[in-house]
GURO-742762 format. One line per 4 residues: number of its first residue (from 1); their letters; for each residue x, y, z of C-alpha. Coordinates in nm, 3 decimals. Layout:
! residues N
NUM = A = X/Y/Z | ...
END
This chain:
! residues 284
1 = MAHV = 7.964/3.731/3.066 | 7.909/3.452/2.819 | 8.224/3.320/2.658 | 8.216/3.382/2.273
5 = ETDD = 8.369/3.108/2.062 | 8.388/3.030/1.689 | 8.214/2.724/1.560 | 8.463/2.483/1.403
9 = LTGT = 8.211/2.361/1.129 | 8.083/2.691/1.004 | 8.332/2.942/1.124 | 8.059/3.155/1.273
13 = ETTG = 8.088/3.297/1.614 | 7.859/3.172/1.879 | 7.642/3.378/2.115 | 7.803/3.202/2.410
17 = HEWD = 7.471/3.027/2.490 | 7.477/2.637/2.505 | 7.203/2.392/2.590 | 7.272/2.014/2.630
21 = GIRE = 7.595/2.056/2.426 | 7.431/2.265/2.153 | 7.585/2.605/2.087 | 7.383/2.884/1.942
25 = LNTP = 7.540/3.051/1.641 | 7.540/3.430/1.609 | 7.419/3.417/1.249 | 7.321/3.755/1.110
29 = LPKW = 6.962/3.806/0.981 | 6.930/3.790/0.595 | 6.949/4.134/0.455 | 6.629/4.094/0.256
33 = WVYI = 6.448/4.030/0.578 | 6.601/4.331/0.744 | 6.498/4.552/0.450 | 6.139/4.417/0.457
37 = FAAS = 6.120/4.468/0.845 | 6.243/4.824/0.811 | 5.993/4.901/0.539 | 5.730/4.762/0.743
41 = VVWA = 5.818/4.987/1.038 | 5.817/5.292/0.805 | 5.482/5.164/0.654 | 5.331/5.137/1.000
45 = VGYY = 5.439/5.486/1.111 | 5.291/5.624/0.792 | 4.964/5.428/0.851 | 4.937/5.575/1.207
49 = IFMP = 4.976/5.922/1.068 | 4.741/5.902/0.766 | 4.475/5.637/0.869 | 4.250/5.593/1.172
53 = AWPT = 4.462/5.383/1.411 | 4.464/5.464/1.784 | 4.169/5.438/2.027 | 4.118/5.720/2.259
57 = LHDY = 3.901/5.755/2.580 | 3.592/5.842/2.374 | 3.678/5.817/2.011 | 3.981/5.726/1.792
61 = TTGV = 4.244/5.906/1.591 | 4.104/5.976/1.245 | 4.435/6.020/1.063 | 4.535/6.296/0.825
65 = IDYS = 4.305/6.184/0.549 | 4.010/6.139/0.782 | 3.918/5.797/0.625 | 3.622/5.593/0.742
69 = SRAA = 3.520/5.254/0.604 | 3.175/5.302/0.728 | 3.146/5.635/0.539 | 3.285/5.470/0.231
73 = HRAE = 3.024/5.185/0.267 | 2.744/5.439/0.304 | 2.864/5.626/-0.009 | 2.877/5.300/-0.201
77 = MARV = 2.521/5.199/-0.091 | 2.398/5.545/-0.193 | 2.542/5.482/-0.535 | 2.377/5.152/-0.552
81 = AEAR = 2.042/5.304/-0.433 | 2.072/5.573/-0.700 | 2.130/5.314/-0.973 | 1.822/5.115/-0.840
85 = AVWT = 1.603/5.416/-0.804 | 1.443/5.351/-1.144 | 1.289/5.029/-0.991 | 1.255/5.111/-0.632
89 = DRFR = 1.055/5.425/-0.695 | 0.806/5.224/-0.883 | 0.783/4.979/-0.593 | 0.712/5.253/-0.344
93 = EATV = 0.440/5.398/-0.551 | 0.266/5.058/-0.622 | 0.060/4.830/-0.397 | 0.165/4.473/-0.353
97 = DEIA = -0.128/4.363/-0.570 | -0.016/4.603/-0.846 | 0.342/4.471/-0.828 | 0.219/4.120/-0.865
101 = GNDE = 0.012/4.221/-1.163 | 0.307/4.377/-1.342 | 0.549/4.134/-1.515 | 0.854/4.339/-1.475
105 = LRRY = 0.789/4.433/-1.115 | 0.687/4.085/-1.020 | 1.003/3.936/-1.152 | 1.206/4.192/-0.967
109 = AMAG = 1.011/4.125/-0.650 | 1.046/3.746/-0.679 | 1.425/3.765/-0.716 | 1.466/4.016/-0.433
113 = GAYL = 1.206/3.849/-0.220 | 1.379/3.498/-0.238 | 1.715/3.660/-0.125 | 1.529/3.844/0.160
117 = FADN = 1.340/3.542/0.271 | 1.659/3.327/0.279 | 1.840/3.595/0.479 | 1.561/3.685/0.731
121 = CVPC = 1.283/3.431/0.735 | 1.427/3.090/0.680 | 1.544/3.030/1.042 | 1.186/3.013/1.157
125 = HGAG = 0.977/2.929/0.854 | 1.211/2.699/0.671 | 1.374/2.724/0.323 | 1.051/2.646/0.143
129 = GQGG = 0.809/2.798/0.383 | 0.738/2.459/0.551 | 0.742/2.607/0.901 | 0.799/2.387/1.211
133 = PGYP = 0.671/2.352/1.563 | 0.559/2.696/1.679 | 0.636/2.847/1.332 | 0.352/2.874/1.074
137 = VLAD = 0.368/2.704/0.749 | 0.362/2.956/0.462 | 0.310/2.715/0.183 | -0.043/2.601/0.259
141 = DDWL = -0.370/2.788/0.270 | -0.400/2.796/0.655 | -0.358/3.154/0.763 | -0.401/3.293/1.119
145 = WGGT = -0.414/3.655/1.005 | -0.516/3.616/0.639 | -0.322/3.516/0.337 | -0.382/3.789/0.091
149 = REAI = -0.084/3.984/-0.025 | -0.202/4.290/0.159 | -0.246/4.078/0.483 | 0.088/3.924/0.447
153 = EFSI = 0.242/4.271/0.392 | 0.077/4.396/0.708 | 0.200/4.101/0.917 | 0.560/4.141/0.782
157 = RHGV = 0.561/4.524/0.840 | 0.401/4.523/1.191 | 0.478/4.174/1.318 | 0.279/3.955/1.568
161 = RSEP = 0.265/4.034/1.934 | 0.572/4.268/1.860 | 0.661/4.610/1.971 | 0.458/4.844/1.742
165 = DDTR = 0.116/4.971/1.867 | -0.039/4.842/1.547 | 0.116/4.493/1.566 | -0.101/4.189/1.511
169 = YNIM = -0.212/4.102/1.867 | -0.434/3.841/2.017 | -0.374/3.626/2.339 | -0.553/3.299/2.403
173 = PAFG = -0.623/3.302/2.790 | -0.478/3.037/3.015 | -0.801/2.852/3.090 | -0.623/2.648/3.354
177 = DDYL = -0.563/2.952/3.576 | -0.883/2.909/3.778 | -1.084/2.996/3.467 | -1.222/2.654/3.377
181 = SDQD = -1.239/2.347/3.583 | -1.022/2.041/3.482 | -1.344/1.871/3.371 | -1.440/2.165/3.146
185 = IETA = -1.093/2.175/2.989 | -1.114/1.796/2.923 | -1.469/1.852/2.769 | -1.347/2.143/2.553
189 = ADYV = -1.050/1.933/2.424 | -1.282/1.649/2.337 | -1.491/1.883/2.128 | -1.182/2.023/1.946
193 = MHLS = -1.085/1.671/1.867 | -1.439/1.625/1.735 | -1.412/1.934/1.519 | -1.094/1.810/1.354
197 = GQGG = -1.234/1.469/1.285 | -1.016/1.294/1.537 | -1.280/1.138/1.753 | -1.366/1.317/2.069
201 = SDAG = -1.720/1.420/2.154 | -1.968/1.705/2.070 | -2.074/1.720/2.425 | -1.862/2.047/2.461
205 = HELF = -2.051/2.241/2.195 | -2.226/2.485/2.418 | -1.905/2.533/2.635 | -1.709/2.594/2.301
209 = VTEC = -1.953/2.853/2.182 | -1.938/3.044/2.511 | -1.565/3.037/2.569 | -1.400/2.985/2.243
213 = SACH = -1.616/3.105/1.953 | -1.519/3.472/1.982 | -1.186/3.391/1.820 | -1.236/3.041/1.667
217 = GEDG = -1.599/3.105/1.533 | -1.900/2.896/1.632 | -1.805/2.637/1.367 | -1.440/2.626/1.474
221 = TGLQ = -1.301/2.742/1.147 | -1.128/3.034/1.298 | -1.157/3.415/1.260 | -0.865/3.573/1.079
225 = DMGG = -0.959/3.915/1.205 | -0.879/3.800/1.548 | -0.591/3.565/1.459 | -0.793/3.266/1.571
229 = PNLT = -0.672/2.929/1.430 | -0.894/2.705/1.221 | -0.955/2.402/1.459 | -1.127/2.186/1.191
233 = DGIW = -0.840/2.122/0.948 | -0.595/1.919/1.163 | -0.316/2.171/1.105 | -0.160/2.251/1.439
237 = LYGS = 0.098/2.516/1.535 | 0.190/2.363/1.863 | 0.238/1.976/1.894 | 0.105/1.719/1.661
241 = GGRD = -0.269/1.783/1.748 | -0.312/1.489/1.980 | -0.543/1.530/2.259 | -0.275/1.591/2.518
245 = DVVA = -0.136/1.876/2.305 | -0.494/2.023/2.278 | -0.544/1.999/2.657 | -0.199/2.165/2.726
249 = QIRK = -0.280/2.455/2.494 | -0.616/2.505/2.648 | -0.476/2.478/3.005 | -0.165/2.701/2.948
253 = PRHG = -0.140/2.821/2.587 | 0.187/2.902/2.412 | 0.210/3.227/2.207 | 0.466/3.298/1.936
257 = IMPA = 0.617/3.637/1.837 | 0.702/3.760/1.502 | 0.923/4.065/1.492 | 0.802/4.383/1.317
261 = WEGR = 1.011/4.420/1.004 | 0.938/4.778/0.940 | 1.250/4.974/1.035 | 1.467/4.677/0.981
265 = LDDV = 1.370/4.645/0.620 | 1.271/4.915/0.399 | 0.938/4.962/0.227 | 1.063/4.807/-0.103
269 = AIKQ = 1.205/4.509/0.071 | 0.883/4.436/0.259 | 0.670/4.465/-0.044 | 0.918/4.217/-0.226
273 = LAVY = 0.887/3.980/0.065 | 0.500/3.991/0.063 | 0.486/3.908/-0.309 | 0.737/3.624/-0.259
277 = VHSL = 0.565/3.467/0.053 | 0.231/3.490/-0.140 | 0.375/3.290/-0.408 | 0.498/3.005/-0.196
281 = GGGQ = 0.171/2.819/-0.250 | -0.064/2.920/0.010 | -0.161/3.278/-0.073 | -0.528/3.367/-0.086
END
């Protein structure tokens, strides 16, 4: 049993514990701290009784008042939706072209679309729609699937190579998988360089018409119904457009995926986004 002594300096009893000549004083806790601690214990017990608190094997204790923060959030969102219904109902009933043609709806769409674009689209397409390697530019007039408001809305709603049955879908075959010879691939690449005004040769015209025109058109300007890129404008989705990049894409093409936003965003949000994206500078 530890020997209890009284500290000469403070007159306080020690606990009997000593380390390196330093003795521990048995100083009482401040009363204010004890009161706060006791109140906290009472508060915690009350919280456990009234509020959701303890996990169970399959659920959790709901508490006497059966409070749920998720339910409260849903109720708040319902109130917000009700307050916005005067606008959102008009959006649901209108086409994207009608929205853009109405000053009030267009202002509402541009404000909401800017927020939605920053929250959902910027990671791939950039803050100003400038795109990046593998991600299309939305601020020019080069569109794979069409740049009208209606076409943009469809792309946002259903995605590209995404999960819905009606998603935008087209796959460029890997011509290097025993489909074209290495020489034919080189010849096709030379013709693509010729189409974009970067040298090359027109010797591959017949090969291009046979193998590539179904998606890119006989003149190489692309077919938007097929999602076929325009090969004459020097705008490239993958790489800088050098000959090596063209050869690589013909041999073993890369294909991007855009998620379908229907189901993630509601109808009003999709229409706002379509109007906003169209306004970035490249809409048709």
